[in-house]
C-alpha positions in Angstrom: 29.6 -3.9 35.7 28.8 -1.0 38.0 25.3 0.3 38.8 26.1 3.5 36.9 27.2 1.5 33.8 24.1 -0.7 33.9 21.9 2.5 34.2 23.5 4.0 31.1 23.2 0.7 29.2 19.5 0.6 30.0 19.1 4.3 28.9 20.9 3.6 25.7 18.9 0.5 24.9 15.6 2.4 25.7 16.6 5.2 23.4 17.5 2.7 20.6 14.1 1.1 21.1 12.3 4.4 21.0 14.1 5.5 17.9 13.0 2.4 16.1 9.4 3.0 17.1 9.6 6.6 16.0 11.1 5.6 12.6 7.9 3.7 11.6 5.6 6.0 9.7 1.8 5.5 9.7 -0.3 7.2 7.1 -3.7 7.4 5.5 -4.4 7.9 1.8 -7.0 8.6 -0.8 -6.7 8.1 -4.6 -8.5 8.8 -7.8 -7.9 6.7 -10.8 -8.2 6.9 -14.6 -10.6 4.7 -16.5 -9.3 1.1 -16.6 -8.2 -0.5 -19.8 -9.5 -4.1 -19.8 -7.1 -6.8 -21.1 -8.0 -10.3 -22.3 -11.5 -10.5 -20.9 -14.2 -11.6 -23.4 -17.8 -11.3 -22.2 -18.7 -14.0 -19.8 -15.1 -15.3 -19.4 -12.3 -14.9 -17.0 -9.7 -14.4 -15.7 -8.9 -11.0 -17.1 -6.8 -8.0 -16.3 -6.8 -4.2 -16.4 -4.4 -1.3 -16.2 -4.9 2.2 -14.9 -3.1 5.2 -13.4 -3.9 7.0 -10.2 -3.2 10.2 -8.3 -3.2 10.2 -4.5 -2.8 12.2 -1.4 -0.9 10.6 1.5 -1.2 12.1 5.0 1.4 10.9 7.6 0.7 10.8 11.3 3.0 13.9 11.8 0.8 15.9 9.5 3.2 15.8 6.5 1.2 15.5 3.2 2.6 14.0 0.0 1.0 13.9 -3.5 1.7 10.7 -5.4 1.1 9.2 -8.9 1.1 5.5 -9.8 0.7 3.1 -12.7 -1.1 -0.1 -11.8 -2.3 -3.5 -13.2 -4.5 -6.2 -11.8 -5.6 -9.7 -12.8 -8.6 -11.6 -11.6 -8.1 -15.1 -10.4 -10.0 -18.2 -11.4 -13.0 -18.9 -9.1 -12.2 -20.8 -6.0 -8.5 -21.0 -6.9 -6.9 -18.6 -4.4 -7.5 -16.6 -1.2 -7.9 -13.4 -3.3 -10.3 -12.8 -6.2 -7.8 -10.3 -7.7 -4.1 -9.6 -7.4 -2.6 -6.2 -8.2 0.7 -4.3 -8.6 1.5 -0.6 -8.7 4.7 1.4 -9.3 4.4 4.8 -7.8 6.3 7.9 -6.7 6.0 11.1 -4.6 8.2 13.6 -2.9 9.6 10.9 -0.5 10.6 8.6 -3.4 9.4 5.6 -5.4 7.8 2.3 -4.4 6.2 -0.9 -5.6 3.0 -2.3 -4.0 1.7 -5.8 -4.3 -1.9 -6.5 -3.1 -4.6 -9.1 -3.0 -8.3 -8.0 -3.1 -11.8 -9.5 -2.6 -15.2 -8.1 -3.4 -17.2 -6.8 -0.4 -20.6 -7.3 -1.9 -22.4 -9.4 -4.6 -22.0 -6.9 -7.4 -18.3 -6.4 -6.8 -19.0 -2.7 -6.5 -16.6 -2.4 -3.6 -13.4 -4.3 -3.0 -11.1 -4.5 0.0 -7.4 -5.1 -0.3 -4.3 -5.8 1.7 -0.8 -5.5 0.5 2.9 -4.9 0.9 5.1 -1.9 0.1 8.7 -1.9 -1.2 10.7 1.3 -1.4 12.6 1.7 -4.6 14.1 5.2 -4.5 14.6 8.3 -2.4 13.8 8.2 1.3 11.8 5.0 0.8 14.6 3.0 -0.9 15.2 -0.3 0.9 12.2 0.2 3.3 9.2 -2.1 3.5 5.6 -1.5 4.7 2.1 -2.7 4.5 -1.4 -1.2 3.8 -5.1 -2.0 3.5 -7.6 -0.1 1.3 -11.2 -0.1 0.1 -11.8 0.5 -3.6 -15.1 1.9 -4.8 -15.3 0.3 -8.2 -16.8 2.5 -10.9 -16.1 5.9 -9.3 -12.3 5.4 -9.4 -11.8 6.2 -5.8 -10.0 4.4 -3.0 -8.9 5.1 0.6 -6.8 3.3 3.1 -4.2 3.2 5.8 -0.6 1.9 6.0 2.7 2.0 7.6 6.3 2.3 6.4 9.0 0.5 8.4 12.8 0.8 8.4 
């Protein structure tokens, strides 16, 4: 292989690498949620679950803003049974398309007034279809608000 061919091969490989990095999309988000509907939780017992809907604003690193809606459910876990105190699922959509998120959460303080979560994203339609991603968020229990960061990958 000639020096010129090697140089072009290196340039092409570098451009391919840069295009993959550029394709990842980082974002921040805030949400507000409806009141939760409790399911199967008698006073003093557990585990139990809840459902709710949310509206959110997603801001991507390039400045693009998307408004989203989601339907979610969560279920508490038996004490000392898993790494997470609660597992959750959401199906949502916005201008970029639809997604499903799966998350695990733990309380950040004794009264469970604030929870922190980590999760995965799976694109189901539109520009997001077939893509995956990850996120973390903090939920302020009681006021229906959450904020976090994430990233979509190809």
